PDB file of N, CA, C and O in Angstrom:
ATOM      1  N   MET A   1      91.372 106.571  93.321  1.00  0.00           N
ATOM      2  CA  MET A   1      91.298 105.536  91.986  1.00  0.00           C
ATOM      3  C   MET A   1      92.825 104.960  92.205  1.00  0.00           C
ATOM      4  O   MET A   1      93.839 105.628  92.403  1.00  0.00           O
ATOM      5  N   ILE A   2      92.718 103.743  92.127  1.00  0.00           N
ATOM      6  CA  ILE A   2      93.631 102.540  91.919  1.00  0.00           C
ATOM      7  C   ILE A   2      93.870 102.215  90.665  1.00  0.00           C
ATOM      8  O   ILE A   2      92.986 101.602  90.066  1.00  0.00           O
ATOM      9  N   PRO A   3      95.158 102.561  89.955  1.00  0.00           N
ATOM     10  CA  PRO A   3      95.674 102.401  88.473  1.00  0.00           C
ATOM     11  C   PRO A   3      95.626 100.520  88.389  1.00  0.00           C
ATOM     12  O   PRO A   3      96.193  99.888  89.280  1.00  0.00           O
ATOM     13  N   VAL A   4      95.007  99.893  87.414  1.00  0.00           N
ATOM     14  CA  VAL A   4      95.045  98.674  87.192  1.00  0.00           C
ATOM     15  C   VAL A   4      95.660  98.605  86.106  1.00  0.00           C
ATOM     16  O   VAL A   4      95.217  99.411  85.288  1.00  0.00           O
ATOM     17  N   PRO A   5      96.771  97.786  85.618  1.00  0.00           N
ATOM     18  CA  PRO A   5      97.728  97.774  84.901  1.00  0.00           C
ATOM     19  C   PRO A   5      96.990  96.745  83.737  1.00  0.00           C
ATOM     20  O   PRO A   5      96.584  95.624  84.043  1.00  0.00           O
ATOM     21  N   SER A   6      96.898  97.249  82.510  1.00  0.00           N
ATOM     22  CA  SER A   6      96.263  96.210  81.555  1.00  0.00           C
ATOM     23  C   SER A   6      96.986  94.919  81.825  1.00  0.00           C
ATOM     24  O   SER A   6      98.127  94.871  82.285  1.00  0.00           O
ATOM     25  N   GLY A   7      96.093  93.653  81.444  1.00  0.00           N
ATOM     26  CA  GLY A   7      96.679  92.335  82.010  1.00  0.00           C
ATOM     27  C   GLY A   7      96.085  91.604  82.836  1.00  0.00           C
ATOM     28  O   GLY A   7      95.807  90.405  82.809  1.00  0.00           O
ATOM     29  N   VAL A   8      95.836  92.715  83.869  1.00  0.00           N
ATOM     30  CA  VAL A   8      95.149  92.525  85.327  1.00  0.00           C
ATOM     31  C   VAL A   8      94.290  91.564  85.628  1.00  0.00           C
ATOM     32  O   VAL A   8      93.535  92.361  86.185  1.00  0.00           O
ATOM     33  N   ARG A   9      93.783  90.637  85.740  1.00  0.00           N
ATOM     34  CA  ARG A   9      92.642  89.880  86.183  1.00  0.00           C
ATOM     35  C   ARG A   9      92.065  90.334  87.480  1.00  0.00           C
ATOM     36  O   ARG A   9      92.739  90.504  88.496  1.00  0.00           O
ATOM     37  N   VAL A  10      90.587  90.547  87.375  1.00  0.00           N
ATOM     38  CA  VAL A  10      89.938  91.244  88.569  1.00  0.00           C
ATOM     39  C   VAL A  10      88.928  89.870  88.954  1.00  0.00           C
ATOM     40  O   VAL A  10      88.079  89.529  88.131  1.00  0.00           O
ATOM     41  N   TRP A  11      89.072  89.163  90.172  1.00  0.00           N
ATOM     42  CA  TRP A  11      88.181  88.043  90.759  1.00  0.00           C
ATOM     43  C   TRP A  11      87.156  88.934  91.850  1.00  0.00           C
ATOM     44  O   TRP A  11      87.454  89.757  92.716  1.00  0.00           O
ATOM     45  N   LEU A  12      86.066  88.488  91.486  1.00  0.00           N
ATOM     46  CA  LEU A  12      85.379  88.966  92.437  1.00  0.00           C
ATOM     47  C   LEU A  12      84.430  87.888  93.215  1.00  0.00           C
ATOM     48  O   LEU A  12      83.708  87.098  92.607  1.00  0.00           O
ATOM     49  N   ALA A  13      84.516  87.950  94.506  1.00  0.00           N
ATOM     50  CA  ALA A  13      84.280  86.879  95.295  1.00  0.00           C
ATOM     51  C   ALA A  13      82.497  87.037  95.434  1.00  0.00           C
ATOM     52  O   ALA A  13      81.930  88.046  95.852  1.00  0.00           O
ATOM     53  N   VAL A  14      82.153  86.393  95.197  1.00  0.00           N
ATOM     54  CA  VAL A  14      80.501  86.572  95.441  1.00  0.00           C
ATOM     55  C   VAL A  14      80.240  86.468  97.067  1.00  0.00           C
ATOM     56  O   VAL A  14      81.107  86.014  97.815  1.00  0.00           O
ATOM     57  N   GLY A  15      79.141  86.870  97.473  1.00  0.00           N
ATOM     58  CA  GLY A  15      78.670  86.148  98.670  1.00  0.00           C
ATOM     59  C   GLY A  15      79.179  87.669  99.908  1.00  0.00           C
ATOM     60  O   GLY A  15      79.507  88.818  99.614  1.00  0.00           O
ATOM     61  N   ARG A  16      79.055  87.062 101.146  1.00  0.00           N
ATOM     62  CA  ARG A  16      79.799  88.306 101.800  1.00  0.00           C
ATOM     63  C   ARG A  16      80.694  87.517 102.833  1.00  0.00           C
ATOM     64  O   ARG A  16      80.456  86.473 103.441  1.00  0.00           O
ATOM     65  N   THR A  17      81.855  88.386 102.842  1.00  0.00           N
ATOM     66  CA  THR A  17      83.099  88.359 103.631  1.00  0.00           C
ATOM     67  C   THR A  17      83.157  89.039 104.842  1.00  0.00           C
ATOM     68  O   THR A  17      82.730  90.174 105.057  1.00  0.00           O
ATOM     69  N   ASP A  18      83.872  88.065 105.853  1.00  0.00           N
ATOM     70  CA  ASP A  18      84.166  88.710 107.162  1.00  0.00           C
ATOM     71  C   ASP A  18      84.962  89.788 106.904  1.00  0.00           C
ATOM     72  O   ASP A  18      85.858  89.624 106.076  1.00  0.00           O
ATOM     73  N   MET A  19      84.813  91.074 107.531  1.00  0.00           N
ATOM     74  CA  MET A  19      85.715  91.919 107.022  1.00  0.00           C
ATOM     75  C   MET A  19      87.154  92.168 108.040  1.00  0.00           C
ATOM     76  O   MET A  19      88.100  92.943 107.900  1.00  0.00           O
ATOM     77  N   ARG A  20      86.900  91.332 108.907  1.00  0.00           N
ATOM     78  CA  ARG A  20      87.975  90.994 110.322  1.00  0.00           C
ATOM     79  C   ARG A  20      88.732  90.320 109.735  1.00  0.00           C
ATOM     80  O   ARG A  20      89.798  90.207 110.341  1.00  0.00           O
ATOM     81  N   ARG A  21      88.675  89.660 108.562  1.00  0.00           N
ATOM     82  CA  ARG A  21      89.897  88.766 108.125  1.00  0.00           C
ATOM     83  C   ARG A  21      91.028  89.907 107.720  1.00  0.00           C
ATOM     84  O   ARG A  21      90.779  91.053 107.347  1.00  0.00           O
ATOM     85  N   GLY A  22      92.240  89.348 107.876  1.00  0.00           N
ATOM     86  CA  GLY A  22      93.557  90.033 107.171  1.00  0.00           C
ATOM     87  C   GLY A  22      93.919  89.535 106.219  1.00  0.00           C
ATOM     88  O   GLY A  22      93.191  88.605 105.873  1.00  0.00           O
ATOM     89  N   MET A  23      94.658  89.702 105.660  1.00  0.00           N
ATOM     90  CA  MET A  23      95.270  89.540 104.465  1.00  0.00           C
ATOM     91  C   MET A  23      95.475  87.929 104.538  1.00  0.00           C
ATOM     92  O   MET A  23      94.902  87.176 103.751  1.00  0.00           O
ATOM     93  N   ASN A  24      96.355  87.473 105.570  1.00  0.00           N
ATOM     94  CA  ASN A  24      96.352  85.802 105.231  1.00  0.00           C
ATOM     95  C   ASN A  24      95.161  84.919 104.980  1.00  0.00           C
ATOM     96  O   ASN A  24      95.262  83.831 104.412  1.00  0.00           O
ATOM     97  N   GLY A  25      93.886  85.483 105.475  1.00  0.00           N
ATOM     98  CA  GLY A  25      92.587  84.699 105.769  1.00  0.00           C
ATOM     99  C   GLY A  25      92.227  84.897 104.487  1.00  0.00           C
ATOM    100  O   GLY A  25      91.760  83.953 103.849  1.00  0.00           O
ATOM    101  N   LEU A  26      92.432  86.513 103.742  1.00  0.00           N
ATOM    102  CA  LEU A  26      91.850  86.596 102.475  1.00  0.00           C
ATOM    103  C   LEU A  26      92.535  85.607 101.509  1.00  0.00           C
ATOM    104  O   LEU A  26      91.902  84.901 100.724  1.00  0.00           O
ATOM    105  N   ALA A  27      93.726  85.612 101.613  1.00  0.00           N
ATOM    106  CA  ALA A  27      94.641  84.721 100.712  1.00  0.00           C
ATOM    107  C   ALA A  27      94.172  83.332 101.136  1.00  0.00           C
ATOM    108  O   ALA A  27      94.440  82.813 100.053  1.00  0.00           O
ATOM    109  N   LEU A  28      93.891  82.749 101.549  1.00  0.00           N
ATOM    110  CA  LEU A  28      93.137  81.457 101.981  1.00  0.00           C
ATOM    111  C   LEU A  28      91.850  81.029 101.263  1.00  0.00           C
ATOM    112  O   LEU A  28      91.363  80.014 100.767  1.00  0.00           O
ATOM    113  N   GLN A  29      91.511  82.477 101.486  1.00  0.00           N
ATOM    114  CA  GLN A  29      89.988  82.498 100.994  1.00  0.00           C
ATOM    115  C   GLN A  29      89.881  82.350  99.368  1.00  0.00           C
ATOM    116  O   GLN A  29      88.995  81.750  98.760  1.00  0.00           O
ATOM    117  N   VAL A  30      90.966  83.023  98.831  1.00  0.00           N
ATOM    118  CA  VAL A  30      91.269  83.061  97.534  1.00  0.00           C
ATOM    119  C   VAL A  30      91.685  81.652  96.898  1.00  0.00           C
ATOM    120  O   VAL A  30      91.076  81.260  95.902  1.00  0.00           O
ATOM    121  N   GLN A  31      92.527  81.023  97.357  1.00  0.00           N
ATOM    122  CA  GLN A  31      92.948  79.749  97.128  1.00  0.00           C
ATOM    123  C   GLN A  31      91.543  78.397  97.396  1.00  0.00           C
ATOM    124  O   GLN A  31      91.347  77.523  96.552  1.00  0.00           O
ATOM    125  N   GLU A  32      91.038  78.461  98.201  1.00  0.00           N
ATOM    126  CA  GLU A  32      90.170  77.574  98.683  1.00  0.00           C
ATOM    127  C   GLU A  32      88.565  77.830  97.889  1.00  0.00           C
ATOM    128  O   GLU A  32      87.921  76.925  97.359  1.00  0.00           O
ATOM    129  N   ALA A  33      88.242  78.930  97.949  1.00  0.00           N
ATOM    130  CA  ALA A  33      87.071  79.551  97.317  1.00  0.00           C
ATOM    131  C   ALA A  33      86.983  79.589  95.763  1.00  0.00           C
ATOM    132  O   ALA A  33      86.315  78.877  95.013  1.00  0.00           O
ATOM    133  N   LEU A  34      88.015  80.820  95.421  1.00  0.00           N
ATOM    134  CA  LEU A  34      88.180  81.009  93.893  1.00  0.00           C
ATOM    135  C   LEU A  34      89.045  79.981  93.486  1.00  0.00           C
ATOM    136  O   LEU A  34      88.863  79.857  92.274  1.00  0.00           O
ATOM    137  N   GLY A  35      90.011  79.066  93.923  1.00  0.00           N
ATOM    138  CA  GLY A  35      90.526  78.171  93.157  1.00  0.00           C
ATOM    139  C   GLY A  35      91.961  78.827  92.351  1.00  0.00           C
ATOM    140  O   GLY A  35      92.554  78.322  91.398  1.00  0.00           O
ATOM    141  N   ARG A  36      92.333  80.301  93.182  1.00  0.00           N
ATOM    142  CA  ARG A  36      93.345  80.925  92.375  1.00  0.00           C
ATOM    143  C   ARG A  36      94.572  81.078  93.283  1.00  0.00           C
ATOM    144  O   ARG A  36      94.422  80.925  94.495  1.00  0.00           O
ATOM    145  N   ASP A  37      95.985  81.422  92.685  1.00  0.00           N
ATOM    146  CA  ASP A  37      96.897  81.752  93.672  1.00  0.00           C
ATOM    147  C   ASP A  37      96.884  83.182  94.078  1.00  0.00           C
ATOM    148  O   ASP A  37      96.668  84.102  93.289  1.00  0.00           O
ATOM    149  N   PRO A  38      97.131  83.327  95.372  1.00  0.00           N
ATOM    150  CA  PRO A  38      96.879  84.993  95.248  1.00  0.00           C
ATOM    151  C   PRO A  38      97.995  85.614  95.201  1.00  0.00           C
ATOM    152  O   PRO A  38      97.859  86.804  95.486  1.00  0.00           O
ATOM    153  N   HIS A  39      99.199  85.259  94.924  1.00  0.00           N
ATOM    154  CA  HIS A  39     100.529  85.785  94.479  1.00  0.00           C
ATOM    155  C   HIS A  39     100.933  85.878  93.184  1.00  0.00           C
ATOM    156  O   HIS A  39     102.084  86.129  92.826  1.00  0.00           O
ATOM    157  N   ALA A  40      99.781  85.634  92.314  1.00  0.00           N
ATOM    158  CA  ALA A  40      99.851  85.625  90.518  1.00  0.00           C
ATOM    159  C   ALA A  40      99.682  86.998  90.403  1.00  0.00           C
ATOM    160  O   ALA A  40     100.427  87.400  89.509  1.00  0.00           O
ATOM    161  N   GLY A  41      98.977  87.992  90.950  1.00  0.00           N
ATOM    162  CA  GLY A  41      99.295  88.961  90.636  1.00  0.00           C
ATOM    163  C   GLY A  41      97.726  89.938  90.085  1.00  0.00           C
ATOM    164  O   GLY A  41      97.759  91.103  89.689  1.00  0.00           O
ATOM    165  N   ASP A  42      96.766  89.281  90.179  1.00  0.00           N
ATOM    166  CA  ASP A  42      95.354  89.392  90.116  1.00  0.00           C
ATOM    167  C   ASP A  42      94.917  90.512  91.340  1.00  0.00           C
ATOM    168  O   ASP A  42      95.568  90.735  92.360  1.00  0.00           O
ATOM    169  N   PHE A  43      93.865  91.029  91.014  1.00  0.00           N
ATOM    170  CA  PHE A  43      93.113  91.553  91.877  1.00  0.00           C
ATOM    171  C   PHE A  43      92.047  90.697  92.280  1.00  0.00           C
ATOM    172  O   PHE A  43      91.288  90.106  91.513  1.00  0.00           O
ATOM    173  N   SER A  44      92.026  90.651  93.858  1.00  0.00           N
ATOM    174  CA  SER A  44      90.651  89.719  94.476  1.00  0.00           C
ATOM    175  C   SER A  44      90.091  90.627  95.150  1.00  0.00           C
ATOM    176  O   SER A  44      90.648  91.313  96.007  1.00  0.00           O
ATOM    177  N   VAL A  45      88.360  90.728  94.633  1.00  0.00           N
ATOM    178  CA  VAL A  45      87.792  92.045  95.245  1.00  0.00           C
ATOM    179  C   VAL A  45      86.292  91.045  96.397  1.00  0.00           C
ATOM    180  O   VAL A  45      85.438  90.182  96.198  1.00  0.00           O
ATOM    181  N   PHE A  46      86.778  91.886  97.533  1.00  0.00           N
ATOM    182  CA  PHE A  46      85.649  91.022  98.623  1.00  0.00           C
ATOM    183  C   PHE A  46      84.790  91.810  98.775  1.00  0.00           C
ATOM    184  O   PHE A  46      85.077  92.962  98.449  1.00  0.00           O
ATOM    185  N   ARG A  47      83.749  91.619  99.183  1.00  0.00           N
ATOM    186  CA  ARG A  47      82.383  92.409  99.592  1.00  0.00           C
ATOM    187  C   ARG A  47      82.254  92.145 101.194  1.00  0.00           C
ATOM    188  O   ARG A  47      82.258  91.005 101.660  1.00  0.00           O
ATOM    189  N   GLY A  48      82.140  93.302 101.975  1.00  0.00           N
ATOM    190  CA  GLY A  48      81.944  93.072 103.328  1.00  0.00           C
ATOM    191  C   GLY A  48      80.185  92.915 103.587  1.00  0.00           C
ATOM    192  O   GLY A  48      79.364  93.227 102.724  1.00  0.00           O
ATOM    193  N   GLY A  49      79.812  92.350 104.999  1.00  0.00           N
ATOM    194  CA  GLY A  49      78.377  91.815 104.948  1.00  0.00           C
ATOM    195  C   GLY A  49      77.506  92.630 104.975  1.00  0.00           C
ATOM    196  O   GLY A  49      76.396  92.354 104.519  1.00  0.00           O
ATOM    197  N   ARG A  50      77.755  93.718 105.461  1.00  0.00           N
ATOM    198  CA  ARG A  50      76.607  94.994 105.023  1.00  0.00           C
ATOM    199  C   ARG A  50      76.615  95.550 103.908  1.00  0.00           C
ATOM    200  O   ARG A  50      75.909  96.495 103.557  1.00  0.00           O
ATOM    201  N   GLY A  51      77.651  94.824 103.115  1.00  0.00           N
ATOM    202  CA  GLY A  51      77.388  95.619 101.423  1.00  0.00           C
ATOM    203  C   GLY A  51      77.932  96.891 101.135  1.00  0.00           C
ATOM    204  O   GLY A  51      77.882  97.430 100.029  1.00  0.00           O
ATOM    205  N   ASP A  52      78.563  97.460 102.372  1.00  0.00           N
ATOM    206  CA  ASP A  52      78.876  99.026 102.158  1.00  0.00           C
ATOM    207  C   ASP A  52      80.803  99.095 102.392  1.00  0.00           C
ATOM    208  O   ASP A  52      81.496 100.103 102.529  1.00  0.00           O
ATOM    209  N   LEU A  53      81.242  97.615 102.364  1.00  0.00           N
ATOM    210  CA  LEU A  53      83.073  97.813 102.910  1.00  0.00           C
ATOM    211  C   LEU A  53      83.128  96.708 101.665  1.00  0.00           C
ATOM    212  O   LEU A  53      82.379  95.760 101.430  1.00  0.00           O
ATOM    213  N   ILE A  54      84.677  97.350 100.733  1.00  0.00           N
ATOM    214  CA  ILE A  54      85.453  96.273  99.959  1.00  0.00           C
ATOM    215  C   ILE A  54      86.454  96.036 100.539  1.00  0.00           C
ATOM    216  O   ILE A  54      86.821  96.919 101.315  1.00  0.00           O
ATOM    217  N   LYS A  55      87.362  94.721 100.425  1.00  0.00           N
ATOM    218  CA  LYS A  55      88.584  94.826 100.219  1.00  0.00           C
ATOM    219  C   LYS A  55      89.542  94.022  98.952  1.00  0.00           C
ATOM    220  O   LYS A  55      89.138  93.081  98.268  1.00  0.00           O
ATOM    221  N   ILE A  56      90.729  94.594  98.876  1.00  0.00           N
ATOM    222  CA  ILE A  56      91.155  94.262  97.756  1.00  0.00           C
ATOM    223  C   ILE A  56      92.311  93.701  97.938  1.00  0.00           C
ATOM    224  O   ILE A  56      93.208  94.393  98.421  1.00  0.00           O
ATOM    225  N   LEU A  57      92.610  92.080  97.539  1.00  0.00           N
ATOM    226  CA  LEU A  57      93.720  91.607  97.898  1.00  0.00           C
ATOM    227  C   LEU A  57      94.510  91.902  96.510  1.00  0.00           C
ATOM    228  O   LEU A  57      93.882  91.959  95.453  1.00  0.00           O
ATOM    229  N   TRP A  58      96.110  92.113  96.567  1.00  0.00           N
ATOM    230  CA  TRP A  58      96.749  92.338  95.400  1.00  0.00           C
ATOM    231  C   TRP A  58      98.039  92.292  95.713  1.00  0.00           C
ATOM    232  O   TRP A  58      98.461  93.118  96.522  1.00  0.00           O
ATOM    233  N   LEU A  59      98.973  91.273  95.109  1.00  0.00           N
ATOM    234  CA  LEU A  59     100.181  91.282  95.304  1.00  0.00           C
ATOM    235  C   LEU A  59     100.511  91.552  96.859  1.00  0.00           C
ATOM    236  O   LEU A  59     100.961  92.659  97.155  1.00  0.00           O
ATOM    237  N   ALA A  60     100.313  90.616  97.831  1.00  0.00           N
ATOM    238  CA  ALA A  60     100.923  90.822  98.826  1.00  0.00           C
ATOM    239  C   ALA A  60     102.357  90.546  99.388  1.00  0.00           C
ATOM    240  O   ALA A  60     102.859  90.933 100.444  1.00  0.00           O
ATOM    241  N   ASP A  61     102.850  89.813  98.445  1.00  0.00           N
ATOM    242  CA  ASP A  61     104.164  89.216  99.225  1.00  0.00           C
ATOM    243  C   ASP A  61     105.193  90.583  98.432  1.00  0.00           C
ATOM    244  O   ASP A  61     106.363  90.750  98.774  1.00  0.00           O
ATOM    245  N   VAL A  62     104.531  91.433  97.392  1.00  0.00           N
ATOM    246  CA  VAL A  62     105.219  92.271  96.725  1.00  0.00           C
ATOM    247  C   VAL A  62     105.163  93.518  97.557  1.00  0.00           C
ATOM    248  O   VAL A  62     106.138  94.270  97.575  1.00  0.00           O
ATOM    249  N   LEU A  63     104.137  93.768  98.210  1.00  0.00           N
ATOM    250  CA  LEU A  63     104.060  94.896  99.152  1.00  0.00           C
ATOM    251  C   LEU A  63     104.755  94.896 100.647  1.00  0.00           C
ATOM    252  O   LEU A  63     105.270  95.817 101.282  1.00  0.00           O
ATOM    253  N   ALA A  64     104.550  93.378 100.986  1.00  0.00           N
ATOM    254  CA  ALA A  64     105.300  93.037 102.071  1.00  0.00           C
ATOM    255  C   ALA A  64     106.843  93.448 101.814  1.00  0.00           C
ATOM    256  O   ALA A  64     107.387  93.836 102.848  1.00  0.00           O
ATOM    257  N   ARG A  65     107.693  93.451 100.637  1.00  0.00           N
ATOM    258  CA  ARG A  65     108.897  93.745 100.449  1.00  0.00           C
ATOM    259  C   ARG A  65     109.400  94.838 100.231  1.00  0.00           C
ATOM    260  O   ARG A  65     110.585  95.155 100.133  1.00  0.00           O
ATOM    261  N   ILE A  66     108.171  95.630 100.125  1.00  0.00           N
ATOM    262  CA  ILE A  66     108.669  97.133  99.896  1.00  0.00           C
ATOM    263  C   ILE A  66     109.152  97.948 100.555  1.00  0.00           C
ATOM    264  O   ILE A  66     109.732  98.909 100.048  1.00  0.00           O
ATOM    265  N   ALA A  67     109.044  97.785 101.821  1.00  0.00           N
ATOM    266  CA  ALA A  67     109.370  98.774 102.884  1.00  0.00           C
ATOM    267  C   ALA A  67     111.307  98.279 103.300  1.00  0.00           C
ATOM    268  O   ALA A  67     112.055  98.851 104.093  1.00  0.00           O
ATOM    269  N   GLU A  68     111.586  97.150 102.483  1.00  0.00           N
ATOM    270  CA  GLU A  68     113.149  97.002 102.477  1.00  0.00           C
ATOM    271  C   GLU A  68     113.751  96.843 101.315  1.00  0.00           C
ATOM    272  O   GLU A  68     114.863  96.337 101.161  1.00  0.00           O
ATOM    273  N   HIS A  69     112.891  97.356 100.293  1.00  0.00           N
ATOM    274  CA  HIS A  69     113.591  97.391  98.890  1.00  0.00           C
ATOM    275  C   HIS A  69     114.056  98.369  98.659  1.00  0.00           C
ATOM    276  O   HIS A  69     113.481  99.364  99.098  1.00  0.00           O
ATOM    277  N   PRO A  70     115.127  98.520  97.979  1.00  0.00           N
ATOM    278  CA  PRO A  70     115.836  99.999  97.539  1.00  0.00           C
ATOM    279  C   PRO A  70     115.011 100.938  96.866  1.00  0.00           C
ATOM    280  O   PRO A  70     114.453 100.472  95.873  1.00  0.00           O
ATOM    281  N   ALA A  71     114.741 102.301  97.161  1.00  0.00           N
ATOM    282  CA  ALA A  71     114.130 102.953  96.841  1.00  0.00           C
ATOM    283  C   ALA A  71     114.024 103.372  95.352  1.00  0.00           C
ATOM    284  O   ALA A  71     113.011 103.390  94.652  1.00  0.00           O
ATOM    285  N   HIS A  72     115.570 103.778  94.954  1.00  0.00           N
ATOM    286  CA  HIS A  72     115.967 103.468  93.544  1.00  0.00           C
ATOM    287  C   HIS A  72     115.447 102.757  92.406  1.00  0.00           C
ATOM    288  O   HIS A  72     115.372 103.127  91.234  1.00  0.00           O
ATOM    289  N   ARG A  73     115.046 101.504  93.031  1.00  0.00           N
ATOM    290  CA  ARG A  73     114.803 100.337  92.316  1.00  0.00           C
ATOM    291  C   ARG A  73     113.075  99.933  92.519  1.00  0.00           C
ATOM    292  O   ARG A  73     112.606  98.926  91.989  1.00  0.00           O
ATOM    293  N   LEU A  74     112.377 100.728  93.225  1.00  0.00           N
ATOM    294  CA  LEU A  74     111.040 100.339  93.288  1.00  0.00           C
ATOM    295  C   LEU A  74     110.224  99.465  92.077  1.00  0.00           C
ATOM    296  O   LEU A  74     109.557  98.431  92.118  1.00  0.00           O
ATOM    297  N   ASP A  75     110.658 100.511  90.835  1.00  0.00           N
ATOM    298  CA  ASP A  75     110.089  99.635  89.371  1.00  0.00           C
ATOM    299  C   ASP A  75     110.003  98.486  89.386  1.00  0.00           C
ATOM    300  O   ASP A  75     109.128  98.015  88.660  1.00  0.00           O
ATOM    301  N   ASP A  76     110.920  97.448  90.266  1.00  0.00           N
ATOM    302  CA  ASP A  76     111.174  96.274  89.934  1.00  0.00           C
ATOM    303  C   ASP A  76     110.137  95.622  90.581  1.00  0.00           C
ATOM    304  O   ASP A  76     110.072  94.428  90.285  1.00  0.00           O
ATOM    305  N   LEU A  77     109.097  96.112  91.564  1.00  0.00           N
ATOM    306  CA  LEU A  77     108.063  95.563  91.994  1.00  0.00           C
ATOM    307  C   LEU A  77     106.755  95.523  91.287  1.00  0.00           C
ATOM    308  O   LEU A  77     105.869  94.712  91.559  1.00  0.00           O
ATOM    309  N   LEU A  78     106.660  96.629  90.177  1.00  0.00           N
ATOM    310  CA  LEU A  78     105.436  96.525  89.801  1.00  0.00           C
ATOM    311  C   LEU A  78     105.186  95.535  88.738  1.00  0.00           C
ATOM    312  O   LEU A  78     106.007  95.089  87.936  1.00  0.00           O
ATOM    313  N   PRO A  79     103.833  95.237  88.858  1.00  0.00           N
ATOM    314  CA  PRO A  79     103.065  93.681  88.585  1.00  0.00           C
ATOM    315  C   PRO A  79     103.840  93.409  87.268  1.00  0.00           C
ATOM    316  O   PRO A  79     104.310  92.271  87.249  1.00  0.00           O
ATOM    317  N   TRP A  80     104.132  94.248  86.014  1.00  0.00           N
ATOM    318  CA  TRP A  80     104.558  93.947  84.432  1.00  0.00           C
ATOM    319  C   TRP A  80     106.051  93.725  84.913  1.00  0.00           C
ATOM    320  O   TRP A  80     106.693  92.911  84.249  1.00  0.00           O
ATOM    321  N   ASN A  81     106.626  94.278  85.872  1.00  0.00           N
ATOM    322  CA  ASN A  81     108.389  94.085  86.019  1.00  0.00           C
ATOM    323  C   ASN A  81     108.529  92.854  86.994  1.00  0.00           C
ATOM    324  O   ASN A  81     109.626  92.307  87.107  1.00  0.00           O
ATOM    325  N   TRP A  82     107.521  92.447  87.643  1.00  0.00           N
ATOM    326  CA  TRP A  82     107.762  91.367  88.891  1.00  0.00           C
ATOM    327  C   TRP A  82     107.557  90.237  88.184  1.00  0.00           C
ATOM    328  O   TRP A  82     108.350  89.318  88.389  1.00  0.00           O
ATOM    329  N   ARG A  83     106.615  90.062  87.337  1.00  0.00           N
ATOM    330  CA  ARG A  83     105.876  89.144  86.576  1.00  0.00           C
ATOM    331  C   ARG A  83     107.576  88.415  85.762  1.00  0.00           C
ATOM    332  O   ARG A  83     108.249  87.389  85.861  1.00  0.00           O
ATOM    333  N   GLN A  84     107.617  89.837  84.919  1.00  0.00           N
ATOM    334  CA  GLN A  84     108.941  89.604  83.759  1.00  0.00           C
ATOM    335  C   GLN A  84     110.283  88.697  84.785  1.00  0.00           C
ATOM    336  O   GLN A  84     110.927  87.729  84.383  1.00  0.00           O
ATOM    337  N   GLN A  85     110.417  89.403  86.224  1.00  0.00           N
ATOM    338  CA  GLN A  85     111.659  88.681  86.733  1.00  0.00           C
ATOM    339  C   GLN A  85     111.312  87.624  87.213  1.00  0.00           C
ATOM    340  O   GLN A  85     112.277  86.894  87.439  1.00  0.00           O
ATOM    341  N   SER A  86     109.954  87.029  87.586  1.00  0.00           N
ATOM    342  CA  SER A  86     109.917  85.569  88.035  1.00  0.00           C
ATOM    343  C   SER A  86     110.257  84.662  87.181  1.00  0.00           C
ATOM    344  O   SER A  86     110.880  83.642  87.478  1.00  0.00           O
ATOM    345  N   ALA A  87     109.759  85.054  85.726  1.00  0.00           N
ATOM    346  CA  ALA A  87     109.950  84.019  84.708  1.00  0.00           C
ATOM    347  C   ALA A  87     111.290  83.962  84.199  1.00  0.00           C
ATOM    348  O   ALA A  87     111.752  82.876  83.849  1.00  0.00           O
ATOM    349  N   ASP A  88     112.169  85.345  84.097  1.00  0.00           N
ATOM    350  CA  ASP A  88     113.917  85.122  84.255  1.00  0.00           C
ATOM    351  C   ASP A  88     114.376  84.314  85.066  1.00  0.00           C
ATOM    352  O   ASP A  88     115.088  83.381  84.695  1.00  0.00           O
ATOM    353  N   ALA A  89     114.056  84.518  86.322  1.00  0.00           N
ATOM    354  CA  ALA A  89     114.448  83.674  87.580  1.00  0.00           C
ATOM    355  C   ALA A  89     114.152  82.146  87.199  1.00  0.00           C
ATOM    356  O   ALA A  89     115.020  81.299  86.987  1.00  0.00           O
ATOM    357  N   SER A  90     112.782  81.953  87.150  1.00  0.00           N
ATOM    358  CA  SER A  90     112.852  80.371  86.566  1.00  0.00           C
ATOM    359  C   SER A  90     113.386  79.956  85.510  1.00  0.00           C
ATOM    360  O   SER A  90     113.504  78.742  85.340  1.00  0.00           O
ATOM    361  N   ARG A  91     113.740  80.682  84.752  1.00  0.00           N
ATOM    362  CA  ARG A  91     114.477  80.045  83.574  1.00  0.00           C
ATOM    363  C   ARG A  91     115.873  79.731  83.775  1.00  0.00           C
ATOM    364  O   ARG A  91     116.518  78.788  83.316  1.00  0.00           O
ATOM    365  N   ALA A  92     116.315  80.883  84.703  1.00  0.00           N
ATOM    366  CA  ALA A  92     117.729  80.842  85.040  1.00  0.00           C
ATOM    367  C   ALA A  92     118.100  79.555  85.802  1.00  0.00           C
ATOM    368  O   ALA A  92     119.115  78.891  85.592  1.00  0.00           O
ATOM    369  N   ALA A  93     117.002  79.249  86.850  1.00  0.00           N
ATOM    370  CA  ALA A  93     117.504  77.953  87.573  1.00  0.00           C
ATOM    371  C   ALA A  93     117.389  76.907  87.066  1.00  0.00           C
ATOM    372  O   ALA A  93     117.786  75.894  87.642  1.00  0.00           O
TER     373      ALA A  93
END
């Protein structure tokens, strides 16, 4: 079970998706086909050609930073904290 925080939007890509696509390919599809920002914190769900697989794209930039983020501060990367930090950083700039 994947816990989805309240307020997170889930976008379903209709049609079939080539499951050989990696995260960059799916992020590009989110931008081009769905017209959405793949780093906005939304779930983007893709269905495989045979209908038996799905891929979910969610916070790819946060997942990439997890390995180097201090373990005692992993809560900073949760969607509800991450969005708040992004807003605080843009106000401070």
